[in-house]
C-alpha positions, 0 to 999 in steps of 0.5 A: 900427335903433335901440333904446332902452336902459331899464336901466343897462349893466353889461357887454357882449360882441361877438355872433357871426354865429350869434347875430345870425342867430337874432336877425335872421332877415332876415340868415339869408335871404341865401341866397335864389337870384336869377336869374343866368347861373350858375344851372344848368339842372335836368333838367326844366323846365315851360313853355308852347308857343304856335302862331304862324300867319302868311300868310307861310308855309304852316307854323305856328311853335311857340314854346316858353318853359321856366321855372325855379322858384327857391326852390321851396316857400318864401315867396321862390319865383320863376318866371322864363323860362329858355330859348326854342325855335322849331320849324317845318317851314318852314326858310327862316328857320332861321339867324335863328330859331336866333340869335334864340332863343339871344340871348333865352335868354341874356338870360333866364338873365342875370337882372334885368329881361327885359321890355324884350325885348317892346317891342324885338321888337314894334317890328321892322317888315318892309320888305315890310309886315306882316299882319293876324291873324284878328280884325283885329290887325295884326302889323308882322312875324313877329318882332313876333308872337314879341314878342307871344307872349313878352309873353303868357307873361311876363304869365301868370307875373307878370313883366308886368301885364295892362293893364286898362280901368277899369270905368266907361270900359269901360261908356262904350266899350260904349255908344258902340260900340253907338250907333256901329254901331247894334248890328249889329256881331257880338260881338267884331268892330269897325266896318268903318270902324275905323282901326288903333290904334297902341297895341294894333295892333287895327283898332278906332279910331273917331271918338267924341265928336269924338275918335279912340278905340280900342274895344279898349284904350281909348286916346284922343288926348283922354286 
């Protein structure tokens, strides 16, 4: 940063670090804590638990993600995921579940951008085929559903943004949907002839105005 000197220079001295910090408060904030692997775990952490029920097992999985709050009470307060646990009465997949949670927790604690985990998990496909959840959402695998749960949590704490459909586009979709099914489809449901959307994994894609369009997320091949 440059400054214009409007008076004649009659002397000078070298400023020490304390004087520079008082004049420039940005430098004094260099002790802001960022997420990294050496951040110690507090005695207590706050988090959220998500229930995952699949047709693959009689018992549900309970996924818990605990967050750490850095620089609490300051303007630089950050909430970041710190660890993840999965618990279930079904112990058939115990080994890979433990391995998965340890790896994800290690990535959380490493710091930096951890949102890439979501796409990596959601892209895992079960060779024996996936399953549909109530409401028509398709899950290609149990690991993918864990990815959706992690995404939901990261959106809640502000690390990921929730995709929103523009109001005008939503209005057009609602009108076309009502026109398509004759207003006979119950609220929240999609036409029985709808196809699977590759973007949101909902069975909600129909031919609308000559173009395949998703009634759930608005994705369209026509742009």
